[in-house]
All heavy atoms as TSV, in Angstrom:
chain	resi	resn	atom	element	x	y	z
A	1	MET	N	N	13.287	-2.710	5.522
A	1	MET	CA	C	12.505	-3.522	4.621
A	1	MET	C	C	12.860	-3.033	3.177
A	1	MET	O	O	13.083	-1.826	2.931
A	1	MET	CB	C	11.025	-3.308	4.887
A	1	MET	CG	C	10.120	-4.059	3.967
A	1	MET	SD	S	8.346	-4.005	4.311
A	1	MET	CE	C	8.256	-5.113	5.701
A	2	ASN	N	N	12.853	-3.965	2.241
A	2	ASN	CA	C	13.078	-3.605	0.857
A	2	ASN	C	C	11.750	-3.320	0.205
A	2	ASN	O	O	10.899	-4.215	0.077
A	2	ASN	CB	C	13.794	-4.833	0.150
A	2	ASN	CG	C	14.067	-4.554	-1.295
A	2	ASN	OD1	O	13.634	-3.535	-1.889
A	2	ASN	ND2	N	14.862	-5.398	-1.916
A	3	TRP	N	N	11.602	-2.101	-0.246
A	3	TRP	CA	C	10.320	-1.637	-0.811
A	3	TRP	C	C	10.296	-1.732	-2.352
A	3	TRP	O	O	9.270	-1.244	-2.958
A	3	TRP	CB	C	10.102	-0.173	-0.349
A	3	TRP	CG	C	9.895	-0.021	1.083
A	3	TRP	CD1	C	10.780	0.463	1.972
A	3	TRP	CD2	C	8.741	-0.455	1.846
A	3	TRP	NE1	N	10.274	0.446	3.279
A	3	TRP	CE2	C	9.013	-0.106	3.192
A	3	TRP	CE3	C	7.519	-1.001	1.506
A	3	TRP	CZ2	C	8.128	-0.376	4.223
A	3	TRP	CZ3	C	6.584	-1.266	2.595
A	3	TRP	CH2	C	6.910	-0.963	3.897
A	4	GLN	N	N	11.225	-2.379	-2.981
A	4	GLN	CA	C	11.305	-2.384	-4.428
A	4	GLN	C	C	10.051	-2.893	-5.081
A	4	GLN	O	O	9.532	-2.280	-6.017
A	4	GLN	CB	C	12.555	-3.190	-4.875
A	4	GLN	CG	C	12.729	-3.219	-6.362
A	4	GLN	CD	C	13.011	-1.817	-6.902
A	4	GLN	OE1	O	13.901	-1.131	-6.377
A	4	GLN	NE2	N	12.363	-1.383	-7.936
A	5	GLU	N	N	9.535	-4.030	-4.626
A	5	GLU	CA	C	8.350	-4.591	-5.232
A	5	GLU	C	C	7.127	-3.747	-5.037
A	5	GLU	O	O	6.351	-3.566	-5.987
A	5	GLU	CB	C	8.009	-6.007	-4.679
A	5	GLU	CG	C	6.858	-6.689	-5.319
A	5	GLU	CD	C	6.984	-6.918	-6.829
A	5	GLU	OE1	O	8.130	-7.052	-7.344
A	5	GLU	OE2	O	5.945	-6.857	-7.548
A	6	ILE	N	N	6.973	-3.054	-3.909
A	6	ILE	CA	C	5.884	-2.124	-3.689
A	6	ILE	C	C	6.045	-0.902	-4.606
A	6	ILE	O	O	5.090	-0.433	-5.165
A	6	ILE	CB	C	5.817	-1.686	-2.212
A	6	ILE	CG1	C	5.617	-2.905	-1.303
A	6	ILE	CG2	C	4.723	-0.621	-1.973
A	6	ILE	CD1	C	4.351	-3.660	-1.469
A	7	GLU	N	N	7.275	-0.400	-4.697
A	7	GLU	CA	C	7.546	0.722	-5.635
A	7	GLU	C	C	7.122	0.286	-7.046
A	7	GLU	O	O	6.479	1.122	-7.739
A	7	GLU	CB	C	8.990	1.055	-5.626
A	7	GLU	CG	C	9.486	1.740	-4.363
A	7	GLU	CD	C	10.999	1.920	-4.304
A	7	GLU	OE1	O	11.675	1.176	-5.019
A	7	GLU	OE2	O	11.459	2.724	-3.518
A	8	ASN	N	N	7.483	-0.882	-7.469
A	8	ASN	CA	C	7.112	-1.323	-8.848
A	8	ASN	C	C	5.621	-1.380	-8.996
A	8	ASN	O	O	5.072	-1.011	-10.043
A	8	ASN	CB	C	7.748	-2.728	-9.105
A	8	ASN	CG	C	9.226	-2.661	-9.187
A	8	ASN	OD1	O	9.873	-1.615	-9.406
A	8	ASN	ND2	N	9.867	-3.861	-9.061
A	9	GLN	N	N	4.897	-1.907	-8.056
A	9	GLN	CA	C	3.462	-2.043	-8.112
A	9	GLN	C	C	2.762	-0.630	-8.176
A	9	GLN	O	O	1.854	-0.461	-8.888
A	9	GLN	CB	C	2.878	-2.802	-6.952
A	9	GLN	CG	C	3.285	-4.293	-6.976
A	9	GLN	CD	C	2.730	-5.052	-8.167
A	9	GLN	OE1	O	1.529	-4.801	-8.545
A	9	GLN	NE2	N	3.473	-5.911	-8.756
A	10	ILE	N	N	3.262	0.263	-7.356
A	10	ILE	CA	C	2.761	1.632	-7.358
A	10	ILE	C	C	2.965	2.315	-8.723
A	10	ILE	O	O	2.105	2.912	-9.337
A	10	ILE	CB	C	3.341	2.528	-6.236
A	10	ILE	CG1	C	2.778	1.993	-4.875
A	10	ILE	CG2	C	3.020	3.957	-6.431
A	10	ILE	CD1	C	3.427	2.664	-3.702
A	11	GLU	N	N	4.194	2.120	-9.259
A	11	GLU	CA	C	4.528	2.712	-10.608
A	11	GLU	C	C	3.632	2.111	-11.687
A	11	GLU	O	O	3.183	2.781	-12.577
A	11	GLU	CB	C	5.982	2.489	-10.896
A	11	GLU	CG	C	6.904	3.400	-10.058
A	11	GLU	CD	C	8.393	3.190	-10.312
A	11	GLU	OE1	O	8.753	2.105	-10.959
A	11	GLU	OE2	O	9.190	4.000	-9.880
A	12	GLN	N	N	3.388	0.798	-11.574
A	12	GLN	CA	C	2.548	0.147	-12.566
A	12	GLN	C	C	1.126	0.690	-12.482
A	12	GLN	O	O	0.472	0.930	-13.478
A	12	GLN	CB	C	2.563	-1.340	-12.360
A	12	GLN	CG	C	1.785	-2.118	-13.372
A	12	GLN	CD	C	1.899	-3.658	-13.162
A	12	GLN	OE1	O	2.580	-4.097	-12.322
A	12	GLN	NE2	N	1.176	-4.386	-13.985
A	13	ALA	N	N	0.625	0.823	-11.263
A	13	ALA	CA	C	-0.791	1.226	-11.065
A	13	ALA	C	C	-0.990	2.736	-11.491
A	13	ALA	O	O	-2.030	3.088	-11.971
A	13	ALA	CB	C	-1.175	1.006	-9.634
A	14	THR	N	N	0.045	3.532	-11.187
A	14	THR	CA	C	-0.156	4.959	-11.387
A	14	THR	C	C	0.449	5.480	-12.707
A	14	THR	O	O	0.161	6.647	-13.104
A	14	THR	CB	C	0.424	5.784	-10.259
A	14	THR	OG1	O	1.892	5.504	-10.218
A	14	THR	CG2	C	-0.131	5.403	-8.912
A	15	GLN	N	N	1.352	4.666	-13.302
A	15	GLN	CA	C	2.102	5.091	-14.474
A	15	GLN	C	C	2.977	6.330	-14.137
A	15	GLN	O	O	3.256	7.118	-15.049
A	15	GLN	CB	C	1.128	5.429	-15.658
A	15	GLN	CG	C	0.364	4.188	-16.100
A	15	GLN	CD	C	1.261	3.114	-16.633
A	15	GLN	OE1	O	2.031	3.294	-17.547
A	15	GLN	NE2	N	1.206	1.912	-16.015
A	16	LEU	N	N	3.393	6.444	-12.915
A	16	LEU	CA	C	4.247	7.565	-12.490
A	16	LEU	C	C	5.434	6.946	-11.672
A	16	LEU	O	O	5.270	5.978	-11.015
A	16	LEU	CB	C	3.505	8.504	-11.529
A	16	LEU	CG	C	2.296	9.233	-12.186
A	16	LEU	CD1	C	1.541	9.983	-11.090
A	16	LEU	CD2	C	2.841	10.240	-13.174
A	17	PRO	N	N	6.616	7.585	-11.764
A	17	PRO	CA	C	7.763	7.016	-10.983
A	17	PRO	C	C	7.503	7.248	-9.484
A	17	PRO	O	O	6.876	8.209	-9.078
A	17	PRO	CB	C	8.903	7.919	-11.442
A	17	PRO	CG	C	8.297	9.165	-12.032
A	17	PRO	CD	C	6.937	8.755	-12.538
A	18	PHE	N	N	7.954	6.249	-8.698
A	18	PHE	CA	C	7.805	6.370	-7.255
A	18	PHE	C	C	8.960	5.601	-6.596
A	18	PHE	O	O	9.242	4.453	-6.876
A	18	PHE	CB	C	6.486	5.698	-6.825
A	18	PHE	CG	C	6.244	5.808	-5.312
A	18	PHE	CD1	C	5.871	6.993	-4.777
A	18	PHE	CD2	C	6.534	4.711	-4.473
A	18	PHE	CE1	C	5.699	7.119	-3.389
A	18	PHE	CE2	C	6.368	4.849	-3.125
A	18	PHE	CZ	C	5.928	6.024	-2.541
A	19	LYS	N	N	9.680	6.340	-5.722
A	19	LYS	CA	C	10.810	5.783	-4.964
A	19	LYS	C	C	10.576	6.154	-3.482
A	19	LYS	O	O	10.455	7.326	-3.150
A	19	LYS	CB	C	12.131	6.298	-5.444
A	19	LYS	CG	C	12.430	5.962	-6.877
A	19	LYS	CD	C	12.585	4.452	-7.074
A	19	LYS	CE	C	12.784	4.095	-8.524
A	19	LYS	NZ	N	12.263	2.823	-8.893
A	20	VAL	N	N	10.584	5.186	-2.607
A	20	VAL	CA	C	10.362	5.412	-1.211
A	20	VAL	C	C	11.591	6.200	-0.614
A	20	VAL	O	O	12.705	5.751	-0.736
A	20	VAL	CB	C	10.197	4.083	-0.473
A	20	VAL	CG1	C	10.117	4.314	1.035
A	20	VAL	CG2	C	8.955	3.381	-0.924
A	21	LYS	N	N	11.290	7.317	-0.026
A	21	LYS	CA	C	12.293	8.077	0.645
A	21	LYS	C	C	12.178	7.861	2.199
A	21	LYS	O	O	13.191	7.896	2.906
A	21	LYS	CB	C	12.093	9.571	0.439
A	21	LYS	CG	C	12.318	9.973	-1.027
A	21	LYS	CD	C	13.743	9.712	-1.501
A	21	LYS	CE	C	13.885	10.111	-2.941
A	21	LYS	NZ	N	15.176	9.862	-3.466
A	22	SER	N	N	10.953	7.576	2.680
A	22	SER	CA	C	10.773	7.232	4.052
A	22	SER	C	C	9.527	6.365	4.167
A	22	SER	O	O	8.596	6.421	3.359
A	22	SER	CB	C	10.569	8.512	4.918
A	22	SER	OG	O	9.375	9.182	4.606
A	23	ALA	N	N	9.556	5.496	5.234
A	23	ALA	CA	C	8.444	4.623	5.486
A	23	ALA	C	C	8.143	4.707	7.010
A	23	ALA	O	O	9.058	4.479	7.804
A	23	ALA	CB	C	8.792	3.183	5.106
A	24	GLN	N	N	6.911	5.030	7.332
A	24	GLN	CA	C	6.485	5.140	8.765
A	24	GLN	C	C	5.427	4.083	9.028
A	24	GLN	O	O	4.413	3.998	8.326
A	24	GLN	CB	C	5.858	6.492	8.994
A	24	GLN	CG	C	6.820	7.668	8.866
A	24	GLN	CD	C	6.061	8.966	8.995
A	24	GLN	OE1	O	4.959	9.162	8.577
A	24	GLN	NE2	N	6.696	9.885	9.731
A	25	SER	N	N	5.747	3.267	10.058
A	25	SER	CA	C	4.756	2.230	10.445
A	25	SER	C	C	3.578	2.943	11.063
A	25	SER	O	O	3.711	3.927	11.764
A	25	SER	CB	C	5.373	1.300	11.473
A	25	SER	OG	O	4.504	0.354	11.915
A	26	LYS	N	N	2.321	2.512	10.741
A	26	LYS	CA	C	1.097	3.094	11.245
A	26	LYS	C	C	0.350	2.041	12.037
A	26	LYS	O	O	0.350	0.895	11.709
A	26	LYS	CB	C	0.242	3.636	10.101
A	26	LYS	CG	C	0.892	4.729	9.314
A	26	LYS	CD	C	1.066	5.927	10.202
A	26	LYS	CE	C	1.743	7.098	9.509
A	26	LYS	NZ	N	2.027	8.195	10.386
A	27	SER	N	N	-0.307	2.506	13.098
A	27	SER	CA	C	-1.075	1.559	13.896
A	27	SER	C	C	-2.591	1.718	13.532
A	27	SER	O	O	-2.978	2.522	12.658
A	27	SER	CB	C	-0.902	1.841	15.387
A	27	SER	OG	O	-1.287	3.128	15.655
A	28	GLY	N	N	-3.378	0.912	14.177
A	28	GLY	CA	C	-4.825	1.066	13.953
A	28	GLY	C	C	-5.475	-0.251	13.517
A	28	GLY	O	O	-6.696	-0.325	13.422
A	29	GLY	N	N	-4.730	-1.271	13.337
A	29	GLY	CA	C	-5.303	-2.585	12.972
A	29	GLY	C	C	-4.444	-3.689	13.544
A	29	GLY	O	O	-3.315	-3.500	13.873
A	30	SER	N	N	-5.098	-4.872	13.615
A	30	SER	CA	C	-4.380	-5.997	14.157
A	30	SER	C	C	-4.146	-7.104	13.145
A	30	SER	O	O	-3.410	-8.057	13.412
A	30	SER	CB	C	-5.065	-6.589	15.408
A	30	SER	OG	O	-6.399	-6.989	14.969
A	31	ILE	N	N	-4.753	-7.007	11.966
A	31	ILE	CA	C	-4.626	-8.014	10.970
A	31	ILE	C	C	-3.442	-7.771	10.037
A	31	ILE	O	O	-2.751	-8.656	9.631
A	31	ILE	CB	C	-5.973	-8.147	10.180
A	31	ILE	CG1	C	-7.109	-8.569	11.114
A	31	ILE	CG2	C	-5.867	-9.105	9.019
A	31	ILE	CD1	C	-8.465	-8.492	10.430
A	32	ASN	N	N	-3.290	-6.503	9.605
A	32	ASN	CA	C	-2.281	-6.146	8.597
A	32	ASN	C	C	-1.202	-5.218	9.219
A	32	ASN	O	O	-1.413	-4.593	10.203
A	32	ASN	CB	C	-2.940	-5.420	7.452
A	32	ASN	CG	C	-4.068	-6.179	6.885
A	32	ASN	OD1	O	-3.909	-7.253	6.340
A	32	ASN	ND2	N	-5.309	-5.635	6.946
A	33	SER	N	N	-0.076	-5.226	8.517
A	33	SER	CA	C	0.903	-4.263	8.775
A	33	SER	C	C	0.579	-2.998	7.871
A	33	SER	O	O	0.227	-3.209	6.729
A	33	SER	CB	C	2.317	-4.699	8.422
A	33	SER	OG	O	2.635	-5.834	9.203
A	34	ALA	N	N	0.673	-1.810	8.396
A	34	ALA	CA	C	0.310	-0.624	7.661
A	34	ALA	C	C	1.477	0.366	7.694
A	34	ALA	O	O	2.154	0.538	8.705
A	34	ALA	CB	C	-0.902	0.029	8.269
A	35	TYR	N	N	1.678	1.065	6.524
A	35	TYR	CA	C	2.812	1.997	6.423
A	35	TYR	C	C	2.352	3.181	5.595
A	35	TYR	O	O	1.552	3.068	4.725
A	35	TYR	CB	C	3.989	1.349	5.669
A	35	TYR	CG	C	4.616	0.188	6.401
A	35	TYR	CD1	C	4.156	-1.097	6.185
A	35	TYR	CD2	C	5.638	0.373	7.360
A	35	TYR	CE1	C	4.713	-2.175	6.880
A	35	TYR	CE2	C	6.176	-0.657	7.980
A	35	TYR	CZ	C	5.711	-1.957	7.791
A	35	TYR	OH	O	6.212	-3.056	8.430
A	36	LYS	N	N	2.918	4.342	5.932
A	36	LYS	CA	C	2.909	5.503	5.017
A	36	LYS	C	C	4.237	5.518	4.322
A	36	LYS	O	O	5.260	5.693	4.956
A	36	LYS	CB	C	2.682	6.786	5.886
A	36	LYS	CG	C	2.693	8.047	5.009
A	36	LYS	CD	C	2.616	9.307	5.863
A	36	LYS	CE	C	2.687	10.522	4.994
A	36	LYS	NZ	N	2.792	11.746	5.797
A	37	LEU	N	N	4.178	5.409	3.001
A	37	LEU	CA	C	5.370	5.477	2.163
A	37	LEU	C	C	5.443	6.858	1.533
A	37	LEU	O	O	4.464	7.284	0.893
A	37	LEU	CB	C	5.354	4.380	1.097
A	37	LEU	CG	C	5.238	2.962	1.574
A	37	LEU	CD1	C	5.275	2.046	0.395
A	37	LEU	CD2	C	6.329	2.653	2.582
A	38	GLN	N	N	6.538	7.537	1.708
A	38	GLN	CA	C	6.693	8.930	1.222
A	38	GLN	C	C	7.808	8.969	0.173
A	38	GLN	O	O	8.936	8.434	0.410
A	38	GLN	CB	C	7.037	9.839	2.381
A	38	GLN	CG	C	7.191	11.278	2.033
A	38	GLN	CD	C	5.840	11.949	1.709
A	38	GLN	OE1	O	4.912	11.784	2.437
A	38	GLN	NE2	N	5.799	12.661	0.592
A	39	SER	N	N	7.549	9.584	-0.960
A	39	SER	CA	C	8.588	9.921	-1.937
A	39	SER	C	C	8.863	11.420	-1.790
A	39	SER	O	O	8.389	12.068	-0.833
A	39	SER	CB	C	8.090	9.611	-3.333
A	39	SER	OG	O	7.165	10.521	-3.788
A	40	ASP	N	N	9.588	12.022	-2.740
A	40	ASP	CA	C	9.824	13.405	-2.700
A	40	ASP	C	C	8.543	14.210	-2.952
A	40	ASP	O	O	8.393	15.358	-2.480
A	40	ASP	CB	C	10.859	13.845	-3.733
A	40	ASP	CG	C	12.267	13.432	-3.321
A	40	ASP	OD1	O	12.558	13.323	-2.118
A	40	ASP	OD2	O	13.099	13.195	-4.232
A	41	GLU	N	N	7.561	13.634	-3.640
A	41	GLU	CA	C	6.406	14.380	-4.075
A	41	GLU	C	C	5.069	13.895	-3.591
A	41	GLU	O	O	4.095	14.655	-3.572
A	41	GLU	CB	C	6.360	14.393	-5.646
A	41	GLU	CG	C	7.604	15.010	-6.201
A	41	GLU	CD	C	7.640	14.860	-7.716
A	41	GLU	OE1	O	6.697	14.321	-8.342
A	41	GLU	OE2	O	8.677	15.286	-8.319
A	42	ILE	N	N	4.916	12.609	-3.213
A	42	ILE	CA	C	3.640	12.043	-2.859
A	42	ILE	C	C	3.805	10.980	-1.852
A	42	ILE	O	O	4.928	10.445	-1.656
A	42	ILE	CB	C	2.921	11.483	-4.157
A	42	ILE	CG1	C	1.472	11.215	-3.910
A	42	ILE	CG2	C	3.678	10.332	-4.706
A	42	ILE	CD1	C	0.683	10.993	-5.206
A	43	SER	N	N	2.735	10.643	-1.161
A	43	SER	CA	C	2.759	9.581	-0.160
A	43	SER	C	C	1.623	8.625	-0.421
A	43	SER	O	O	0.598	9.012	-1.004
A	43	SER	CB	C	2.681	10.091	1.281
A	43	SER	OG	O	1.477	10.758	1.508
A	44	TYR	N	N	1.783	7.373	-0.020
A	44	TYR	CA	C	0.726	6.382	-0.148
A	44	TYR	C	C	0.617	5.611	1.209
A	44	TYR	O	O	1.635	5.390	1.898
A	44	TYR	CB	C	1.096	5.316	-1.194
A	44	TYR	CG	C	1.026	5.876	-2.621
A	44	TYR	CD1	C	2.212	6.352	-3.240
A	44	TYR	CD2	C	-0.143	6.043	-3.255
A	44	TYR	CE1	C	2.151	6.874	-4.535
A	44	TYR	CE2	C	-0.243	6.568	-4.571
A	44	TYR	CZ	C	0.947	6.971	-5.178
A	44	TYR	OH	O	0.861	7.468	-6.411
A	45	PHE	N	N	-0.592	5.196	1.496
A	45	PHE	CA	C	-0.880	4.347	2.595
A	45	PHE	C	C	-0.891	2.865	2.081
A	45	PHE	O	O	-1.590	2.576	1.126
A	45	PHE	CB	C	-2.209	4.725	3.262
A	45	PHE	CG	C	-2.594	3.755	4.399
A	45	PHE	CD1	C	-2.020	3.906	5.649
A	45	PHE	CD2	C	-3.593	2.804	4.199
A	45	PHE	CE1	C	-2.354	3.086	6.688
A	45	PHE	CE2	C	-3.946	2.008	5.265
A	45	PHE	CZ	C	-3.361	2.103	6.502
A	46	VAL	N	N	-0.054	2.002	2.650
A	46	VAL	CA	C	0.118	0.683	2.160
A	46	VAL	C	C	-0.171	-0.329	3.296
A	46	VAL	O	O	0.284	-0.185	4.386
A	46	VAL	CB	C	1.519	0.446	1.617
A	46	VAL	CG1	C	1.735	-1.005	1.176
A	46	VAL	CG2	C	1.799	1.398	0.457
A	47	LYS	N	N	-0.983	-1.331	2.976
A	47	LYS	CA	C	-1.261	-2.353	3.932
A	47	LYS	C	C	-0.634	-3.714	3.426
A	47	LYS	O	O	-0.752	-3.987	2.222
A	47	LYS	CB	C	-2.793	-2.616	4.116
A	47	LYS	CG	C	-3.447	-1.439	4.813
A	47	LYS	CD	C	-4.946	-1.486	4.741
A	47	LYS	CE	C	-5.575	-2.659	5.407
A	47	LYS	NZ	N	-7.018	-2.566	5.489
A	48	LEU	N	N	-0.016	-4.418	4.275
A	48	LEU	CA	C	0.698	-5.661	3.930
A	48	LEU	C	C	0.193	-6.865	4.732
A	48	LEU	O	O	-0.123	-6.701	5.912
A	48	LEU	CB	C	2.194	-5.501	4.091
A	48	LEU	CG	C	2.894	-4.328	3.437
A	48	LEU	CD1	C	4.345	-4.287	3.864
A	48	LEU	CD2	C	2.805	-4.452	1.972
A	49	ASN	N	N	0.171	-7.974	4.056
A	49	ASN	CA	C	-0.123	-9.258	4.703
A	49	ASN	C	C	0.294	-10.333	3.782
A	49	ASN	O	O	0.792	-10.092	2.690
A	49	ASN	CB	C	-1.618	-9.366	5.112
A	49	ASN	CG	C	-1.774	-10.203	6.404
A	49	ASN	OD1	O	-1.165	-11.268	6.486
A	49	ASN	ND2	N	-2.613	-9.672	7.263
A	50	ARG	N	N	-0.002	-11.586	4.108
A	50	ARG	CA	C	0.342	-12.724	3.302
A	50	ARG	C	C	-0.492	-12.753	2.041
A	50	ARG	O	O	-1.655	-12.336	2.017
A	50	ARG	CB	C	0.076	-14.058	4.092
A	50	ARG	CG	C	0.868	-14.184	5.375
A	50	ARG	CD	C	0.516	-15.499	6.048
A	50	ARG	NE	N	-0.894	-15.796	5.824
A	50	ARG	CZ	C	-1.826	-15.906	6.788
A	50	ARG	NH1	N	-1.466	-15.778	8.030
A	50	ARG	NH2	N	-3.059	-16.172	6.504
A	51	GLY	N	N	0.050	-13.282	0.981
A	51	GLY	CA	C	-0.607	-13.440	-0.301
A	51	GLY	C	C	-1.942	-14.260	-0.232
A	51	GLY	O	O	-2.845	-13.995	-1.019
A	52	ALA	N	N	-1.981	-15.173	0.741
A	52	ALA	CA	C	-3.159	-16.011	0.898
A	52	ALA	C	C	-4.360	-15.177	1.284
A	52	ALA	O	O	-5.533	-15.608	1.076
A	52	ALA	CB	C	-2.900	-17.145	1.877
A	53	LEU	N	N	-4.180	-13.970	1.771
A	53	LEU	CA	C	-5.257	-13.105	2.226
A	53	LEU	C	C	-5.688	-12.100	1.134
A	53	LEU	O	O	-6.448	-11.193	1.396
A	53	LEU	CB	C	-4.890	-12.351	3.474
A	53	LEU	CG	C	-4.667	-13.260	4.681
A	53	LEU	CD1	C	-4.200	-12.465	5.877
A	53	LEU	CD2	C	-5.938	-14.006	5.043
A	54	LEU	N	N	-5.258	-12.346	-0.109
A	54	LEU	CA	C	-5.673	-11.436	-1.225
A	54	LEU	C	C	-7.164	-11.281	-1.317
A	54	LEU	O	O	-7.668	-10.127	-1.562
A	54	LEU	CB	C	-5.127	-11.992	-2.555
A	54	LEU	CG	C	-5.410	-11.159	-3.819
A	54	LEU	CD1	C	-4.957	-9.696	-3.669
A	54	LEU	CD2	C	-4.863	-11.807	-5.046
A	55	PRO	N	N	-8.005	-12.306	-1.142
A	55	PRO	CA	C	-9.488	-12.119	-1.229
A	55	PRO	C	C	-9.933	-11.080	-0.209
A	55	PRO	O	O	-10.890	-10.363	-0.522
A	55	PRO	CB	C	-10.015	-13.467	-0.975
A	55	PRO	CG	C	-8.981	-14.457	-1.403
A	55	PRO	CD	C	-7.675	-13.753	-1.015
A	56	MET	N	N	-9.329	-11.029	0.962
A	56	MET	CA	C	-9.705	-10.017	1.936
A	56	MET	C	C	-9.445	-8.642	1.401
A	56	MET	O	O	-10.314	-7.731	1.539
A	56	MET	CB	C	-8.950	-10.235	3.241
A	56	MET	CG	C	-9.220	-9.145	4.300
A	56	MET	SD	S	-8.107	-9.322	5.715
A	56	MET	CE	C	-6.524	-8.878	5.061
A	57	PHE	N	N	-8.277	-8.407	0.828
A	57	PHE	CA	C	-7.961	-7.104	0.221
A	57	PHE	C	C	-8.884	-6.779	-0.964
A	57	PHE	O	O	-9.269	-5.643	-1.082
A	57	PHE	CB	C	-6.513	-7.012	-0.199
A	57	PHE	CG	C	-5.548	-6.908	0.908
A	57	PHE	CD1	C	-4.723	-7.993	1.302
A	57	PHE	CD2	C	-5.350	-5.731	1.596
A	57	PHE	CE1	C	-3.871	-7.897	2.378
A	57	PHE	CE2	C	-4.504	-5.576	2.694
A	57	PHE	CZ	C	-3.721	-6.722	3.010
A	58	GLU	N	N	-9.212	-7.749	-1.754
A	58	GLU	CA	C	-10.133	-7.502	-2.881
A	58	GLU	C	C	-11.549	-7.106	-2.406
A	58	GLU	O	O	-12.144	-6.211	-2.999
A	58	GLU	CB	C	-10.189	-8.763	-3.760
A	58	GLU	CG	C	-8.897	-9.004	-4.498
A	58	GLU	CD	C	-8.863	-10.374	-5.189
A	58	GLU	OE1	O	-9.512	-11.307	-4.805
A	58	GLU	OE2	O	-8.072	-10.466	-6.201
A	59	ALA	N	N	-11.999	-7.722	-1.303
A	59	ALA	CA	C	-13.308	-7.379	-0.757
A	59	ALA	C	C	-13.245	-5.969	-0.171
A	59	ALA	O	O	-14.247	-5.189	-0.347
A	59	ALA	CB	C	-13.687	-8.411	0.292
A	60	GLU	N	N	-12.191	-5.636	0.474
A	60	GLU	CA	C	-12.036	-4.286	1.013
A	60	GLU	C	C	-12.035	-3.219	-0.087
A	60	GLU	O	O	-12.699	-2.239	-0.003
A	60	GLU	CB	C	-10.765	-4.155	1.854
A	60	GLU	CG	C	-10.572	-2.805	2.440
A	60	GLU	CD	C	-9.376	-2.696	3.345
A	60	GLU	OE1	O	-8.506	-3.547	3.304
A	60	GLU	OE2	O	-9.293	-1.662	4.082
A	61	LEU	N	N	-11.300	-3.545	-1.204
A	61	LEU	CA	C	-11.302	-2.597	-2.374
A	61	LEU	C	C	-12.681	-2.438	-2.925
A	61	LEU	O	O	-13.117	-1.344	-3.166
A	61	LEU	CB	C	-10.363	-3.160	-3.412
A	61	LEU	CG	C	-10.375	-2.394	-4.755
A	61	LEU	CD1	C	-9.937	-0.967	-4.553
A	61	LEU	CD2	C	-9.508	-3.093	-5.789
A	62	GLU	N	N	-13.432	-3.551	-3.031
A	62	GLU	CA	C	-14.801	-3.468	-3.551
A	62	GLU	C	C	-15.689	-2.564	-2.646
A	62	GLU	O	O	-16.460	-1.733	-3.143
A	62	GLU	CB	C	-15.383	-4.849	-3.636
A	62	GLU	CG	C	-16.753	-4.894	-4.313
A	62	GLU	CD	C	-17.254	-6.356	-4.462
A	62	GLU	OE1	O	-16.472	-7.230	-4.891
A	62	GLU	OE2	O	-18.418	-6.546	-4.087
A	63	GLY	N	N	-15.522	-2.714	-1.359
A	63	GLY	CA	C	-16.313	-1.882	-0.429
A	63	GLY	C	C	-15.924	-0.416	-0.509
A	63	GLY	O	O	-16.820	0.482	-0.479
A	64	LEU	N	N	-14.611	-0.133	-0.672
A	64	LEU	CA	C	-14.124	1.226	-0.775
A	64	LEU	C	C	-14.660	1.896	-2.083
A	64	LEU	O	O	-15.059	3.036	-2.106
A	64	LEU	CB	C	-12.653	1.346	-0.722
A	64	LEU	CG	C	-12.032	1.024	0.667
A	64	LEU	CD1	C	-10.561	0.862	0.567
A	64	LEU	CD2	C	-12.434	2.064	1.712
A	65	GLU	N	N	-14.647	1.122	-3.172
A	65	GLU	CA	C	-15.172	1.596	-4.405
A	65	GLU	C	C	-16.658	1.916	-4.364
A	65	GLU	O	O	-17.161	2.847	-5.014
A	65	GLU	CB	C	-14.870	0.613	-5.527
A	65	GLU	CG	C	-13.386	0.582	-5.843
A	65	GLU	CD	C	-13.066	-0.506	-6.922
A	65	GLU	OE1	O	-13.782	-1.505	-7.049
A	65	GLU	OE2	O	-11.990	-0.352	-7.560
A	66	GLU	N	N	-17.400	1.120	-3.643
A	66	GLU	CA	C	-18.826	1.370	-3.445
A	66	GLU	C	C	-19.062	2.690	-2.726
A	66	GLU	O	O	-20.060	3.362	-2.985
A	66	GLU	CB	C	-19.490	0.205	-2.621
A	66	GLU	CG	C	-19.576	-1.063	-3.372
A	66	GLU	CD	C	-20.742	-1.118	-4.342
A	66	GLU	OE1	O	-21.803	-0.528	-4.035
A	66	GLU	OE2	O	-20.631	-1.743	-5.370
A	67	MET	N	N	-18.217	2.971	-1.772
A	67	MET	CA	C	-18.353	4.230	-1.006
A	67	MET	C	C	-17.907	5.483	-1.782
A	67	MET	O	O	-18.348	6.592	-1.445
A	67	MET	CB	C	-17.588	4.172	0.310
A	67	MET	CG	C	-18.127	3.132	1.300
A	67	MET	SD	S	-17.399	3.213	2.912
A	67	MET	CE	C	-15.676	2.960	2.615
A	68	ALA	N	N	-17.044	5.296	-2.707
A	68	ALA	CA	C	-16.514	6.474	-3.464
A	68	ALA	C	C	-17.510	7.090	-4.383
A	68	ALA	O	O	-18.474	6.573	-4.790
A	68	ALA	CB	C	-15.276	6.045	-4.271
């Protein structure tokens, strides 16, 4: 998979450089594809799906922010 757009989004959100060195598929859900993306210094958990499902991700973000 080409991770360039995800790398760009992570860099934009964090204001730090990020280049994927490894990507591990993770299980645990049936709606989204999930990956652990690892650079030399940090890792991120990334969930992927169609753009039409953006409201679902926005609702999940809102819920996670409420719990934080």
